[in-house]
C-alpha positions in Angstrom: -9.1 -24.6 -25.0 -12.7 -25.1 -26.2 -15.0 -25.0 -23.2 -18.0 -27.4 -23.4 -20.8 -28.1 -21.0 -20.2 -31.2 -18.8 -23.4 -32.0 -16.8 -21.3 -33.9 -14.3 -19.0 -31.0 -13.5 -20.7 -27.8 -14.5 -23.3 -25.8 -12.5 -25.9 -23.6 -14.0 -28.0 -21.4 -11.8 -30.9 -19.4 -13.1 -32.9 -16.8 -11.1 -34.5 -13.5 -11.6 -33.1 -10.9 -9.1 -34.5 -7.4 -8.8 -31.1 -5.7 -8.8 -28.7 -4.0 -11.2 -26.8 -6.6 -13.3 -23.5 -5.0 -12.2 -24.4 -5.5 -8.5 -25.4 -9.2 -9.0 -22.2 -9.8 -11.0 -20.1 -8.3 -8.3 -21.9 -10.4 -5.6 -20.9 -13.5 -7.4 -17.4 -12.5 -8.6 -15.9 -10.4 -5.9 -14.4 -12.5 -3.0 -15.4 -10.1 -0.2 -18.9 -9.6 -1.6 -19.4 -13.3 -2.0 -18.2 -14.1 1.5 -20.9 -11.8 2.9 -23.9 -13.6 1.5 -23.0 -17.2 0.5 -23.9 -18.8 3.9 -26.5 -17.8 6.4 -25.5 -16.1 9.7 -24.0 -16.8 12.1 -21.9 -19.1 9.9 -19.1 -17.5 7.9 -17.6 -18.2 4.5 -14.0 -17.8 3.3 -13.2 -17.9 -0.4 -10.0 -19.9 -0.7 -9.9 -19.9 -4.5 -12.0 -18.1 -7.1 -10.8 -18.6 -10.7 -13.7 -17.6 -12.9 -12.2 -18.7 -16.2 -13.6 -21.8 -18.0 -12.0 -24.8 -16.3 -11.1 -22.6 -13.2 -11.6 -23.5 -9.6 -14.0 -22.3 -6.9 -13.2 -23.4 -3.3 -14.8 -22.0 -0.2 -14.6 -22.8 3.5 -17.8 -22.7 5.6 -17.6 -22.7 9.4 -19.1 -21.2 12.5 -18.1 -17.6 12.8 -16.0 -18.0 15.9 -14.0 -20.8 14.4 -13.2 -19.1 11.1 -12.4 -15.8 12.7 -10.0 -17.3 15.1 -8.0 -18.9 12.2 -7.4 -15.8 9.9 
């Protein structure tokens, strides 16, 4: 497989963050870490699928905290 950029399907995010690279990488690639910061409180996030390989999938569920917590 030869991954190429497809502007209709690919997402590029650029931002300078004053934090160690390892911490930023973990925040984006570790399910539990990602769920903590992806949506503002009091809403909650649940990562359903996180395949970080080229062509992989990324699926999240966003919901009010009481709704998501009652369905775990």
